[in-house]
C-alpha positions, 0 to 999 in steps of 0.5 A, a space after each residue: 154487895 148491893 153497891 158492887 152489884 149496882 156499880 156493875 149494872 151501871 157499868 154495863 149500861 154505860 158500856 152498852 150505850 157507847 156509840 159504835 165507831 164510825 167507819 167509811 168503806 172504800 171499795 177497791 175495784 182491783 182484780 182478786 183472781 187475775 194472773 200475769 201482768 194484771 195480777 202484778 199491777 193490781 198488787 202494786 196498786 193495792 200495796 200503794 193504797 194500803 201504805 197510804 192508809 197505814 201512814 194514817 193509821 187506817 183512819 180518815 179523821 174520826 172514821 176508821 177505813 174499811 177496804 172492800 175487794 171483789 170476791 172473784 174478779 179477774 180484771 177482764 172488762 166483761 166482769 168489771 160491772 159485776 165487780 162494781 155492783 158487788 162493791 156497791 152492795 157491800 156498802 162502798 162509799 167511794 171506789 178506787 179503781 179500776 186499773 186499765 182503760 178498758 175496764 174504766 170505759 166499760 163502767 162509765 155509764 153504770 158509775 153515772 147511774 149509781 152515782 158512786 164517786 170513783 177515783 181511777 188511779 192508772 187508766 190513761 185513755 182520754 175518754 175515761 173522764 169525758 162527759 162524767 160527773 162521778 169519775 175523777 182521774 189520778 194519772 195523766 192522760 194519753 193526750 197529756 203524755 203525747 203533748 209532753 213527748 212532743 214538747 220534749 222533742 222540740 224544746 230539749 232534744 232540739 229535733 227538726 223532723 219526726 216520724 210517728 208510729 202507731 198500730 191499727 186497732 191499738 187505741 193506746 198507740 193511736 191516741 198518743 200518736 194522734 195527739 202527738 201529731 196535733 201538738 206538733 202541727 200546732 207548734 211547728 214540730 215537723 211530722 214527716 209521716 205517720 206510719 201505721 202497721 197492722 201486726 208485728 210482722 210489719 215492723 221491719 218494712 215499716 222501719 225501712 219506710 221510717 228511715 227513708 223519710 228523714 232528710 236531716 242528720 239522724 241526731 236531729 230526728 225522732 221516732 215516736 213509738 207509743 207502745 207497750 214495752 214488748 212491742 216497743 222493744 222490737 221496734 227499737 231493736 229493729 231501728 238500731 239494727 237498721 242503723 238508725 242513730 236518732 232518738 226514739 220516744 215513748 210513753 208509760 207503756 215503756 216503764 217496765 224493767 223488762 224492756 231493757 233486756 228485750 231491746 238488747 244492746 246497743 239500746 241507743 238514746 231513747 226517752 219516755 214520759 211516765 208518771 213516777 220514778 223513785 229517784 225523783 226528789 219529790 218521790 224519794 221519801 215514799 220510795 224509801 217507805 215503800 221499799 221498807 214495807 214491801 222489800 221492793 222498789 215502787 212502780 208507777 202503779 204503786 205510786 198512783 195507788 198511794 196518791 189515789 188514797 191520798 186524794 180520797 182521804 182529802 175528799 172524805 175528810 172535807 165532806 159533810 158528816 152525812 157522807 152521802 154521794 152528793 156530799 163527797 161529790 161536793 168535796 171534790 170541787 177543791 182538790 189540791 193534793 201534793 202526791 208522790 206522782 205530782 201535784 193533783 188538782 181536780 174539781 167538779 168541772 175538771 176531772 183530770 189533773 191537767 196541770 200535773 207534771 210528768 217524769 222524763 226518763 232516759 233509756 240507754 246502754 247504761 239503763 234507766 235514768 231519771 232526767 227531770 220532772 216536766 210540767 206541761 198542760 196537754 193543751 199547751 
């Protein structure tokens, strides 16, 4: 009995001396109390992140991954800073998020002061990573999409004339429109006119202005309509009803199945550039895994959430064991990750994946078609 008691005592001592499992806390700056589109986008990003973590058994090297979410965050920019501070207080070593450009822009200064490595998956506004040390981006920028659109119009669609649309006060359309014109001017693509409208009631009159600008046959022309899907649908419908038979171009704001229903038929021949498509050969394995896990096809938000965790796992896996903010920042100097949305290269001097390819999609009467993956630098 004495030996048994001694053995039990030794077992208790040894068990008590076992080191605690190392954990890395990853903050997800995603809305937990949102409605509408924001709630949908948030769920898709989170599902992508969790699928990437599940494939790694929720581990990065010898560390267990613990995800943190804000308690009550609605996704509005006025509450983003509060949500960020909450995640920091809970012990987040890195942040994935936020979703929108308006959220990302409002916390830039705070992220820099807090020195918390932040990986933004889906915010495309050009200035999100301007003059920063602690923010990196997974998706391509508005400038990148604009350059790809202009290059596609000139090189593949062989258009001779273009007209650019934008809406006053809409930073998304203004950035893409301005960057499209900059690329076109530098590379010989003729922009006949930049047409600005104030609200949707102006669309019909502005479309008449667009159509009166062209001097070549419609099949040699293009209209850039860089808006979110609902406004883009109104413009495409108005153009087609007005007899326009040329190309209409857009960007990732079109990448919503609802756009096809809202345009109606005939849709005409339209193209847009975006981040991801499940029929892209480099994305098919992920698309199958995602559908098996969630019983739905993945969106760009899901793919970029997945890639955000892949990048974070790569960084943390290569960081020093102390895992201080500086350790993590140092590890970002050589990011070169093959993501499901394209190859992602980042560094301490390049916080955007400038060499990343984009997906070209066709929108026509037969629906959505994956055309190709296009590699182009926004500075090309």
